[in-house]
N, C-alpha and C positions, 0 to 999 in steps of 0.2 A: 491466333491460336497456335499452341505448340504442336509440332508434327506428331509427337507421341499421343497427345490427346485426341487429335483428329483421327489417327489410325484406330484408336480404341473405339471411337464413335462409329467409324466405318465398319469395324468388325461386328459391333453390336447391331448395326443396321442390317448387315448381311445375314446374321443369325436370326434376326427377327423375321426374315423372309423364309425361314425353315431350312437354311443351309447349315451344314456342320461347320464348314469354313475353317478347319483346323490347320491344314497345310498352308493355305494362303495367309492365315493369321500369323503363323510362324515366320513366313517370309517377310511380311510387313513389319513385324517386331524386330526382325534382324536388320531390316532397312533402317529403322529408328536407331538401333544401337550403332550402326555404322555411321550414320549422319550426325548423331549427337543431339543434345538438347537445343534445338533451334526452332524458330517459328516455321510454320508450314510453307510460308512464302519466301523463306530464306534459303531453301535447299538449292544448291548450285548444280547446274547441268553436269559439270565434271565429277562432282561427288556422286550424283545419281548413276552416271555411266560407270564409275569405278565399282560401285556396288553390283550393278548388273553384270559387268564383264568378269569380275573376279580376277584371278591370277592365271588361270589355265587357258587352254584353247577354247574356242567357241563350241558350245555344246547345246543340246536341247534345253539345258538348265538356264542358259542365257535367255532364251525365248520365254521360258516359263516365268522367270522373274519379271521380265519386261511386260508380259501380259497382265500379271498380277498388279504391278505398279500402274500400268495404263488404266486399268479399271478403277483403281483408287483415285488417280488424278482426274479422271472423268467425273467422279463423284465430287471431288474438291472444286473443280472448275464449275460444275453445275450449280453449286451452292455458294459460289462467290468467295471461297476461302483462298484461292489463288487466281491470278490473272493469266498466268501462262504455265504450262507444264514444263518441268526441267528434264523430261525424258528425251532421249535421242530421237531425232526425226527420221532417221534411216536405220535399218537393221543389217547386220552382216549376213554373209552366206552361211546357212546352217547345214550341218551334216544331214544326210538322208535319215528319215525316221527309222526307229528301231523296228526290225522285222522279227516277229515272234518265231521261236523255234518249235516246229511240230515234231514231237517225238514219234518214232516208229514203235510198233508193238514190241519188237525185240529190245529197243532201248528202254522202254518202260519196264520190261522184265529185268533188265540189267540193273536199273535203278533200284528196284525192290530188293534184289539180291545184295546189292552194294550197301544197303542200310546196315548190314551186319558189321560193317567197319566201324560203326558208332558204338558197338558194344563196350560197356565199361563196367568193371566189377562193382563200383560204388553207385551205379545207376542202371540196374538190370533192365529197366523198361525203356531206356533211352533209344535203342535201335528200333524197338517195336513201335515206339511213339512216332518216329520218323516214317516208318513203313506204313503205319495207319494213316498218317497225314497224306502221304502220296496217294494212297488208295482213295481217300476222301476227295482230294482235289481232282483226280482223274475220273473217279466214279460219279461225281456230282457236278463238276465244273464250277464249284464254288470258289470264291476269292480266298486267298491265303488268310487274310484277316478274319474272314467269316469262320473259317475252320478253326482258327486259334481261339475264337471267342465262344465256341460251342461249350455248353456245360453238360454235365451228366443228365440233367433234366431235359435238355434239348434233344437228346438222342433217344428216341422212342423205338426200341428194337421190337417191341410187340406189334406195333402198327407199321413198322418199317418206314418211318418218316423222321426227317430232321427239321427242327424249327430254327430258322436263321433270323436272328433278332437284330434290330437297329443296324440295318445294312447301310451301304454307301449312300442310299437315298432315303434313309430314315424309315424304311419299310420293313415289315416282318413277312417272311414267306415260308411256306412248307415245301420241303424237298423230299419226294418219295425216293426210296432206295431199293435196289434189287436184292434178291435172296443171297447172292454171293457176297456182296458188300455187307449186308446185314450180318452174315455169319462171321466175317472178318472183324466187324466192329464189336460183335458180342464177345468174341474171344479176347479182344483187347480190353473191353469194358470190365470183364471179370478180373483181369489182372490189375487194371487201373484202380479198382476199388480197394486194392490192398495198400495203395499209397495213401498218404494223408488226404483228408477231404476237409480243408479249412472252412469251406462254406456249405458243407453238406451236399445236397443234390445240385446246388448252384456252383459247385467247384468245377474247375476246368476239366474238360473231357481229355484233350491232349495235354498232358501235364508233365512237369518236371518231377524229380524225385521227392520234392517237398509238397507236391500237390498244387503248385502254382501254375499259372498259364505261361506257356512258352513265349519268349520275347521274339518279335518279328526279326530283329537283327540277328539274333542267335540262330534262329531257324534257317535263315539264308546262309549263314556261315556253315552250318552243318550240312545243308544241301550241297554247297560247293564241294565239300569233302566227299559226299556220296557220288556226285556227278563225276568227279575226277576218278574215283575208284571204279566207276562203271565205264570209264573210257569214252565219255561223251563230250564232244567239244566241237566248236566251229573251226573253220580254217584258221591257221596261225595268225593271219593278218586281220582277223575280225576284231571290231572294237569292243565287243561284249560276248559273253558266253551264254549258253542256254540257261534260262532262269527257272526258278520254282513256279513263278506265275505262268510260265508257258504251258504248264499242264492244263490250265483252264482253256487256253486256245486249242490245245491238242484235243481235249474232250469235245469241244464244239465241232472241230473239223472231222474227227472220227465219227461223231454221231451223224453228220450230214453224209459222209461216205457210206455209212451203213444204210441210211435211208435210200440213197441212190441205188445201192446194190439190191435192196429189197423191192425196188420199183415203186417206192412211196412218192407221193406228191410233195416234194421238198418245199416248194413255195408255200404250200398250205400249212406245213408244220413249223416253218421258221418262227412265226409269232409264239408258238408254244415253247420253242427253244429259248426265245428271248425272255419269256416269263420264268422259265426254269433257271436261267442264268442270273435273273434279277436285274435285267436291263429295263430301263423305262421307255425305250424306243427301239424299234426294229433295226435302225441304222447302226446302233451300237453292236448288235449281234452280227450284222453283216460285216462289220470291220474285223470281227474275230475270225471270220472265215477266210483266212489268207490262202491263196492258191498254192496248194502243194501238188506235186506230180501225181499223187494218188487221187486227190480230189479232182484234178483236171481230167484225168483218165476216166473216172467214173462219170463226170459230167459229159464228156465226149461220147461215151457209150450210150448215155441216155439220149443225147441229141441224135445219134445215129439211129436209135430205136424209133424215134418219132419221124426222122427224115426219110427212112427207107421207103415207106409207102409212097411218099411224094416223088422220090427218085424213080421208083418203078412206074409210077403213073406217067412221068415225063417220057 
């Protein structure tokens, strides 16, 4: 069987299990293009390694491609399409995992102010759209892709609830919003409706001047400009700078800090936070709660509160 045909069969198999499998499918098809029109059992180890390694330094992308291809070859081996995998048997030393950036309240305020740098005479809502997007991401903790796919119909201001459809795990969830965020969204919505609405109420909520949905790549480019204008960056030797997606991590951390300060049972509420963020398991939410100085301080204060009676007893 041709490599390309087996890849398409494998993609179909994964999607039949209910997986979206878009990113992995793109990687596998890129592998086919790099290898060429060959039989699946004619792929040479050197060619596979060259695809995985690319031309730059070893990054997490090396590992990502390797894991995707490893899963594919396990499928091929299990069904007898190949007798041996052409993938490397050892992996290089990978750089440390990316650490999310937790924005301070002051930095969030600076980001919102810096959205004004996007003001353009031919796109009067451009700066406001970015500001509204930042408020959505921090105020709800939703994923960037989820915010960009919101339609006018999905934003129910009367009931103060957002409908997030076809999420990362093919689920739809309702996300309640507070009065301050509702007011900000209502102000934006009134101006958004003056833009074209090519699909009626199913048109994009966060929209370009033509009423179309913002492209993820363009949004990240605009955010980079806003972040630089706000003067927010990591140290000069850092491999990467604060991201738009880090607002989701920030929202989770700030929520837990608020719970600690109010004396709430954080462990009892974590499952609720997982549901709110759209996670299928609590472990995913716990990975979002990266230890910041503020979170560590609040956790320490809570520990002292419970430990003091025991210390006095001793």
